[in-house]
C-alpha positions in Angstrom: -32.5 -54.3 59.5 -31.7 -51.4 57.5 -28.6 -49.2 58.3 -28.7 -45.7 59.6 -27.9 -44.5 55.9 -30.5 -46.4 54.3 -33.4 -45.3 56.6 -32.4 -41.7 55.8 -32.5 -42.0 51.9 -35.7 -40.5 49.9 -37.2 -42.1 47.0 -38.6 -39.0 45.2 -40.3 -41.6 42.8 -42.3 -42.9 45.6 -43.1 -39.6 47.2 -44.2 -38.2 44.1 -46.6 -41.0 43.4 -47.8 -41.2 47.1 -48.3 -37.5 46.8 -50.5 -37.7 43.5 -52.6 -40.6 45.7 -53.0 -38.8 48.6 -54.5 -35.7 46.4 -56.5 -38.1 44.1 -58.1 -39.5 47.1 -58.9 -36.2 48.9 -60.2 -34.9 45.3 -62.5 -38.0 45.3 -64.4 -37.4 48.3 -64.4 -41.0 48.8 -63.5 -42.2 52.7 -59.8 -43.9 52.6 -60.6 -47.1 52.9 -62.9 -47.2 49.9 -60.4 -45.4 47.9 -57.7 -47.7 48.8 -60.0 -50.8 47.9 -60.9 -49.2 44.4 -57.3 -48.2 43.9 -56.0 -51.8 45.3 -53.5 -50.0 47.9 -53.1 -51.1 51.2 -54.6 -48.6 53.9 -52.4 -49.1 56.0 -49.6 -48.1 53.5 -51.8 -45.1 52.5 -51.9 -43.7 56.0 -48.1 -44.2 56.7 -47.2 -42.5 53.4 -49.9 -39.6 53.9 -48.5 -39.1 57.4 -44.7 -39.6 56.1 -45.9 -36.9 53.1 -47.2 -34.4 55.7 -44.0 -34.8 57.5 -41.8 -34.0 54.5 -43.9 -31.3 53.5 -43.7 -29.5 56.8 -40.2 -29.7 56.7 -39.7 -28.2 53.6 -41.9 -25.2 54.9 -39.8 -24.8 58.0 -36.4 -24.9 56.3 -37.7 -22.4 53.5 -38.6 -20.1 56.7 -35.4 -20.8 58.2 -33.2 -19.7 55.2 -30.3 -17.5 55.8 -29.8 -14.5 53.8 -26.4 -12.7 53.2 -26.4 -9.0 54.6 -23.6 -6.6 54.1 -23.1 -4.0 57.1 -21.8 -0.5 55.5 -20.7 2.3 57.7 -20.9 0.5 60.7 -17.5 0.8 62.1 -15.6 -2.0 64.0 -18.0 -5.2 62.8 -16.5 -6.9 66.1 -18.7 -5.0 68.4 -21.7 -5.2 66.6 -24.8 -7.2 66.8 -27.8 -8.0 64.3 -31.0 -8.3 65.4 -32.7 -10.9 63.9 -36.8 -11.0 63.9 -38.8 -14.2 63.2 -42.3 -14.6 61.7 -43.5 -14.5 65.3 -42.1 -11.5 66.2 -39.4 -12.5 68.5 -36.1 -10.9 68.4 -32.5 -12.4 68.6 -29.2 -10.4 68.8 -26.7 -12.1 67.1 -23.1 -11.5 67.5 -20.3 -11.7 65.1 -18.9 -14.9 64.9 -22.3 -16.8 65.4 -23.0 -20.3 64.7 -25.3 -20.4 62.0 -26.8 -24.0 62.6 -27.2 -22.7 66.3 -29.4 -19.6 65.1 -31.5 -21.9 62.8 -32.4 -24.0 65.9 -33.1 -20.7 68.1 -35.3 -19.5 65.8 -37.2 -22.7 65.1 -37.1 -23.0 69.1 -38.8 -19.5 69.0 -41.4 -20.2 66.4 -42.4 -22.9 68.2 -40.8 -25.4 65.8 -39.2 -28.9 66.5 -35.4 -28.8 66.3 
């Protein structure tokens, strides 16, 4: 059985290969079964990689949406008493007080946007 670290290791070369195969199948207009037979690729393997590639793409989209931007406050007075209001893409607003935990804020934003943490 693979160790924890080995399971999470990404093989970018394989990912690129399968992204290309998935695009090729979509452009071909062929059914997956026929495409796999013609390309000499296992149908189950194709579906597993298609699911994985879509998941990775979705995770990258979520990560891009949750990036933090540096903000400088000017003329605010005592920064220890000032909260920042963050508006998520869904319109939800979250008040962030000084000393917030960045990862916790990311998780809150994912939750209000209906994303999995």
